[in-house]
C-alpha positions, 0 to 999 in steps of 0.5 A: 953783688960786687964782682971781682972785675968791678962790674955790676952783676945786674941792672939795678940803679947805681948806689946812692950817695947815702948807700956809698957813705954807709958802705965805706964810712960806718960808725966808729967805736964798736965794742964787739967783733962786728965792724962799724959797717956791719952795724950800720947795715943792720941799722939801715931801715931797721924799722922795715927790715925783716918785718915779713916772715915770708917775702914777696917782691923786692927788698930794700933798694938802699940796702941793696946798693950798700951791700953790693959794695961790701965784701964779707971780709969787711963785716968783722973788725978782727982777723977772720979765722973762718972766711965761710962764717964771714960769707954766712954773715953776708948772706944773713945781711942780704936776708935781713933786707929781704934780698932772697936771691942774693942770700941764696947764692951765698948760702948755697955755696957754703958747704957746711952746717952754717951754710945749710942753716942760712939756706934753710932760713932763706927758703923759709922766708921764701915760703918754700917750707919743705925745702927749708925743712930739708936744709934745717935737717942738715943743720940740726946739730949746729952749735948755735941752736942751744943759744937760739933756744935760750933767747927764743924762750926769753923773747916769748915767755912774756907773751900771753898764752893763746887761749883759743887752743883746746885744753890738753886731754886728760888721757893720752890719745894713742894710736888705738884711741884714734882708730875709726870704729868698725 
């Protein structure tokens, strides 16, 4: 990640020319509020980005090189009203490219529901499910959740049902029915 004094925070290889061009140039003509740079960061190695629900090891080195050159204020093409939201977007981009520690550092510093939401996703991808559950609970009434619910339904409704699941019992299995005999 970029430090204010311009030095690198780690000993990772210097940014490649392609990563530098991506971080500084970007596409033009975006119609939404994401900057061309943010669009390019999402497209970078998109065939391998976020393909594993649980991440083991390092993320994409080209993405890291580009993200180290980016500030949260560069991700949106309109004036930023809530800087914390821009930082949350940066945390999400680090996650997109499987760099969990970098995402964690950013989301942990955001002391609101959005930070908790990204913090939960990061711990989920890390495989720390109980910690993820804690952070999801802190974001349980985040305003984005209803919208995500609509999109998830659209995304999975076309999938076939799992035929290996047992049929739903005809009678309700309450606590009395589940007691051991005697």
